[in-house]
C-alpha positions in Angstrom: 27.2 90.4 -21.2 24.0 90.1 -19.1 22.9 87.0 -21.1 26.3 85.3 -20.4 25.9 85.9 -16.6 22.4 84.4 -16.7 23.6 81.3 -18.5 26.4 80.9 -16.1 24.1 81.1 -13.1 21.7 78.5 -14.6 24.7 76.1 -15.3 25.9 76.4 -11.7 22.4 75.8 -10.3 22.1 72.7 -12.5 25.4 71.3 -11.3 24.4 71.8 -7.6 21.0 70.1 -8.1 22.7 67.2 -9.9 25.2 66.9 -7.0 22.8 66.9 -4.0 20.2 64.5 -5.4 20.4 60.7 -5.9 22.7 58.1 -4.2 26.5 58.6 -3.9 27.1 56.3 -7.0 24.6 56.6 -9.8 24.0 57.1 -13.4 21.0 58.7 -15.0 18.0 56.3 -15.4 14.7 57.2 -17.1 12.9 53.9 -16.5 10.3 55.3 -14.0 9.6 58.9 -12.9 8.8 57.7 -9.3 11.3 54.9 -8.6 15.0 54.2 -8.8 17.1 51.1 -9.4 19.9 49.3 -7.5 22.5 47.4 -9.4 25.9 46.0 -8.6 28.3 43.1 -8.8 29.1 40.6 -6.1 32.8 39.8 -5.8 34.9 37.5 -3.5 36.7 39.1 -0.6 39.8 40.0 -2.7 37.7 41.4 -5.6 39.5 39.2 -8.2 36.5 37.0 -9.1 32.7 37.3 -9.1 30.2 35.2 -7.2 27.0 33.9 -8.8 23.8 32.8 -7.1 24.0 35.3 -4.3 20.6 36.2 -2.8 20.1 40.0 -2.5 17.1 41.3 -0.6 16.0 44.6 0.8 15.1 44.3 4.4 12.0 46.5 4.4 10.3 45.4 1.2 9.6 42.0 -0.4 12.2 42.0 -3.1 14.7 39.3 -3.8 17.1 38.8 -6.7 20.1 36.7 -7.4 23.5 37.6 -9.0 24.0 36.0 -12.4 27.0 34.2 -13.8 28.8 37.5 -14.1 28.1 38.4 -10.5 25.7 41.1 -11.7 22.4 41.9 -10.0 19.6 44.5 -10.5 16.7 45.5 -8.2 14.4 47.7 -10.2 11.5 49.9 -9.2 12.6 50.8 -5.7 10.8 53.8 -4.1 13.0 56.7 -3.1 14.5 56.2 0.4 17.2 54.7 2.6 17.5 50.9 2.5 19.6 48.0 3.7 20.6 45.3 1.2 21.3 41.9 2.5 23.6 39.6 0.5 23.5 35.9 1.4 25.0 32.7 0.0 25.8 29.4 1.8 29.6 29.2 2.4 29.9 33.0 2.7 29.4 35.4 5.5 26.1 37.4 5.2 26.8 41.1 4.5 24.5 44.1 4.9 25.1 47.4 3.2 23.1 50.7 3.4 22.1 52.6 0.3 20.0 55.7 -0.6 17.8 55.4 -3.7 16.7 58.5 -5.5 13.9 58.8 -8.1 14.8 58.1 -11.7 18.4 57.2 -10.6 20.4 54.0 -10.7 22.5 53.4 -7.6 25.5 51.1 -7.9 26.2 49.0 -4.8 28.9 46.3 -5.1 29.5 43.6 -2.5 32.7 41.8 -1.4 31.9 38.6 0.4 34.2 36.7 2.7 34.3 32.9 2.5 33.2 31.0 5.7 34.5 27.7 7.0 32.4 24.6 7.8 32.3 23.1 11.2 34.7 20.3 12.0 33.6 16.7 11.4 31.6 15.3 14.3 33.0 12.3 16.1 30.6 9.5 17.2 31.1 7.7 20.5 27.9 5.8 21.5 26.5 3.5 20.4 29.7 2.1 19.0 29.8 1.1 15.3 28.5 -2.4 14.5 27.5 -3.0 18.1 24.8 -5.5 19.0 22.2 -6.1 21.7 21.6 -2.4 22.2 18.6 -1.5 24.4 15.5 0.1 22.8 16.0 3.1 25.0 19.4 4.1 23.8 21.9 6.9 24.7 23.7 8.6 21.8 26.9 10.5 22.5 29.1 12.5 20.1 31.5 15.4 19.9 31.2 18.5 17.8 32.8 21.9 18.4 30.6 24.6 20.1 32.1 27.4 17.9 33.6 26.8 14.5 36.8 28.4 13.1 34.7 31.5 12.2 33.4 31.7 15.8 29.9 30.8 14.6 27.6 28.8 16.8 27.3 25.2 15.8 24.1 23.1 16.0 24.2 19.3 15.5 21.5 17.2 14.1 21.2 13.5 14.8 20.0 11.4 11.9 18.6 7.9 12.5 17.1 5.3 10.2 17.1 1.7 8.9 18.8 2.5 5.6 22.5 2.8 5.3 22.3 6.6 4.5 19.9 8.0 7.2 17.9 10.9 5.9 15.6 11.8 8.8 16.8 14.1 11.5 15.3 13.0 14.9 16.9 15.5 17.2 19.1 18.7 17.4 21.6 19.4 20.1 23.9 22.4 20.7 27.4 21.1 21.9 28.4 21.8 25.4 30.2 25.1 25.7 33.2 23.6 27.6 33.5 20.0 26.4 32.0 20.1 22.9 30.1 16.9 23.8 26.6 16.2 22.8 24.2 13.6 24.4 20.6 12.5 23.9 18.6 9.4 24.7 16.0 8.0 22.2 13.3 5.7 23.5 11.0 3.1 21.9 13.4 1.9 19.2 12.3 -1.3 17.5 13.6 -4.6 18.8 15.7 -6.9 16.6 16.4 -4.1 14.2 19.5 -2.8 12.3 19.8 1.0 12.6 22.2 3.5 11.0 23.0 6.9 12.5 25.1 9.9 11.8 25.4 13.5 13.0 25.4 16.7 10.8 27.1 19.8 12.3 25.7 23.1 10.9 27.0 26.7 11.6 25.1 30.0 11.4 26.2 30.5 7.8 24.6 27.2 6.8 27.9 25.4 6.3 27.7 21.7 7.2 29.9 18.8 7.9 28.9 15.1 8.3 30.2 12.5 10.6 30.8 8.9 9.6 27.8 6.6 9.6 27.6 4.0 12.4 25.3 1.0 12.7 23.9 -1.0 15.6 21.5 -3.8 16.3 18.9 -3.6 19.0 18.1 -6.5 21.3 15.8 -9.3 20.2 13.7 -8.8 23.3 13.3 -6.2 26.0 15.0 -8.2 28.8 18.7 -7.5 28.2 21.1 -10.0 29.8 24.4 -8.8 31.1 26.9 -8.3 28.2 29.8 -8.1 30.6 30.4 -11.8 31.3 31.8 -11.1 34.7 29.2 -8.5 35.9 26.8 -9.3 38.7 24.3 -7.6 41.0 26.4 -4.8 42.4 28.2 -4.1 39.1 31.5 -5.7 40.0 33.1 -7.5 37.1 34.0 -10.4 39.4 31.5 -12.2 41.6 31.0 -10.7 45.1 32.6 -13.5 47.1 35.4 -14.5 44.7 39.0 -14.2 45.5 41.2 -11.3 44.4 44.7 -10.5 45.4 46.8 -7.6 44.5 50.5 -6.8 44.4 53.5 -5.7 42.3 57.1 -6.5 41.4 60.1 -4.3 40.5 59.4 -1.5 43.0 55.6 -1.7 42.8 53.4 -2.0 45.9 49.6 -1.8 46.5 48.2 1.6 47.6 44.7 1.0 49.0 42.7 -1.8 50.5 40.2 -4.3 48.9 37.3 -1.9 49.2 33.8 -2.2 47.7 32.3 -1.1 44.5 30.7 2.4 44.4 32.4 3.9 47.4 35.9 4.6 48.8 39.0 5.7 46.9 41.9 4.0 45.2 40.8 0.5 46.3 41.8 -2.8 44.8 38.4 -3.8 43.5 37.6 -0.5 41.8 39.1 -1.4 38.4 36.7 -4.4 38.4 33.6 -2.4 39.2 31.1 -1.7 36.5 28.9 1.0 38.0 25.9 3.2 37.2 25.4 4.2 33.6 28.5 2.3 32.6 27.1 -1.1 33.7 27.7 -3.6 30.9 28.6 -0.9 28.4 31.7 -1.7 26.4 32.9 1.8 25.7 31.9 3.9 28.7 33.0 3.7 32.3 31.1 5.5 35.0 32.5 6.2 38.5 31.0 8.5 41.2 34.6 9.8 41.9 37.7 10.3 39.8 39.6 8.5 42.5 37.8 5.2 42.2 40.2 2.9 40.5 42.9 0.4 41.3 46.1 2.1 42.4 49.8 1.0 43.0 52.9 2.9 44.1 55.5 2.8 41.3 59.1 3.5 42.1 61.0 2.0 39.1 60.5 2.5 35.4 60.1 -1.2 34.8 57.7 -1.8 37.7 54.7 -4.2 37.1 51.5 -4.1 39.0 49.3 -7.2 39.1 46.0 -8.5 40.3 44.8 -12.1 40.3 41.1 -12.6 40.0 38.7 -15.5 40.3 35.8 -15.2 37.8 33.7 -17.6 39.8 33.4 -20.1 37.0 34.8 -20.8 33.6 34.2 -17.8 31.4 34.5 -17.6 27.6 36.3 -14.4 26.6 38.1 -12.8 23.7 37.9 -9.0 24.3 38.9 -6.6 27.0 38.3 -2.9 27.3 40.8 -1.0 29.5 39.9 2.5 30.8 42.3 5.2 31.7 42.1 6.8 35.2 42.1 10.6 35.6 43.4 11.0 39.2 47.1 10.8 39.9 48.8 8.2 37.7 48.1 6.3 34.5 48.4 2.9 32.9 50.5 2.7 29.6 50.6 -1.1 29.1 48.6 -4.2 30.0 49.3 -7.9 29.8 46.8 -10.7 30.7 47.3 -14.3 31.7 45.1 -17.3 32.1 45.4 -20.5 34.2 44.3 -24.1 33.5 42.9 -24.6 37.0 39.1 -24.6 37.2 38.5 -25.2 40.9 40.1 -24.7 44.3 41.8 -21.5 45.5 43.2 -19.0 43.0 46.8 -19.8 42.0 49.6 -17.6 43.3 50.8 -14.8 41.0 54.1 -16.6 40.3 52.6 -20.1 39.8 54.2 -22.0 37.0 50.8 -22.8 35.4 50.1 -19.3 34.1 50.0 -19.0 30.4 50.1 -15.6 28.5 46.9 -14.6 26.8 48.6 -11.6 25.3 51.9 -9.7 25.9 52.1 -6.1 27.0 50.0 -3.9 24.7 49.9 -0.1 24.8 47.0 1.7 26.5 45.7 4.9 25.0 44.7 8.1 26.9 40.9 7.9 26.8 38.6 10.9 27.3 37.0 12.1 30.5 33.5 13.7 30.5 32.1 14.4 33.9 31.9 11.1 35.7 32.3 9.0 32.6 35.4 8.0 30.5 35.2 7.2 26.8 37.6 5.8 24.2 39.0 2.8 26.2 41.7 0.7 24.7 40.1 -2.4 23.0 42.2 -5.5 23.2 41.1 -8.5 21.2 42.7 -11.9 21.7 42.1 -15.6 20.9 39.1 -17.1 22.5 39.8 -18.1 26.0 38.0 -20.3 28.5 39.3 -19.6 31.9 38.3 -19.1 35.5 41.4 -17.5 36.9 43.2 -14.5 35.3 46.2 -12.5 36.2 46.2 -8.9 35.0 49.4 -6.9 34.8 49.9 -3.2 34.2 52.8 -0.7 33.7 53.2 3.1 33.6 56.2 4.4 31.7 55.2 8.0 32.4 54.2 8.9 28.8 50.8 10.3 30.0 52.0 12.0 33.2 53.0 11.1 36.7 54.9 7.7 36.7 54.9 7.5 40.5 51.5 5.7 40.4 50.1 2.9 38.3 46.3 3.5 38.1 43.6 1.6 36.2 40.0 2.9 36.2 38.2 -0.1 34.7 38.9 -3.4 33.1 35.9 -5.0 31.3 35.9 -8.5 29.8 33.6 -9.7 27.0 33.0 -12.4 24.4 32.3 -10.7 21.1 
């Protein structure tokens, strides 16, 4: 009877020792008398498939292994103690789990990794695709989200080169927290060169997304002539002393006065002013105030605002860029006319000699960033040689307040 009690006590003591030593999940391991082993399987978030190629490291010691085709990993010869295991793979959220490793024991630690999402595709703005005569100190503008769908910080990388798939990152920019816009100026580009550029957006998990690839040509020399055929010293896209008059029909009437470029508000001339950083730039309009643009009162749905301008001499044109205003009203349609007269005073708006260059075309919303507007409506037409032009505009209310017809900028080019 005494022998039986002794055996029972030894059995209970053995069970207790077996229970309080080692990690919570283990099996007996006799590989080493001084170290333990960590093993496990890496699964997807739902646990219905395994993930291979996952890096597993221990934070405090230089050990790194990878899960195999079956998701299995093993980290041998780990000294007894508490550790953090870090599981990483691009396209998945990094996960950290704590384990306790006991001597001569195998600890099983499985991982369930959640898939991450790549950032959205970056959108390129400047320089525009296939543009020419770009300066050798050039401003690059693009848009990429500040945080991706997983609320991870996004960093963008600008790639630039002379091959059609640029492979060299030349700058990194974190998007603006409020606008998602990115901007940087590169200097000392080569003259008379064809460049290609793109942007790569990368989040904290290493997920990436690539923009389209744009190209541009730099100028042949460093003295850049005005690209805007009607631009002059003060940035007006008509000559300083040339004639302009302004009016409307079908319930439309002028709002402001003639005004001057670069100052005042809602004046006639403002839509013809090409100011500051937007000077001679096809796809960007700069104004020192959101209220600098040509404005008309509009009381009827079919009202038409017009301006008649004298370009000072015969100009050869085939392209216009119309920029949306961000003040009170908008412009939804534009129609341009030419006139055969080449001298003398500008013809009246209802002169019988006017010929239509193009009928009313829809104008898009554009995008405001600070004092600049991007994404103008590009209107191409048959090559024209004219000195006098009549520009007509409508606002049908699709973008907001129909009580005003407003135009921020009209630029004319030969492309």
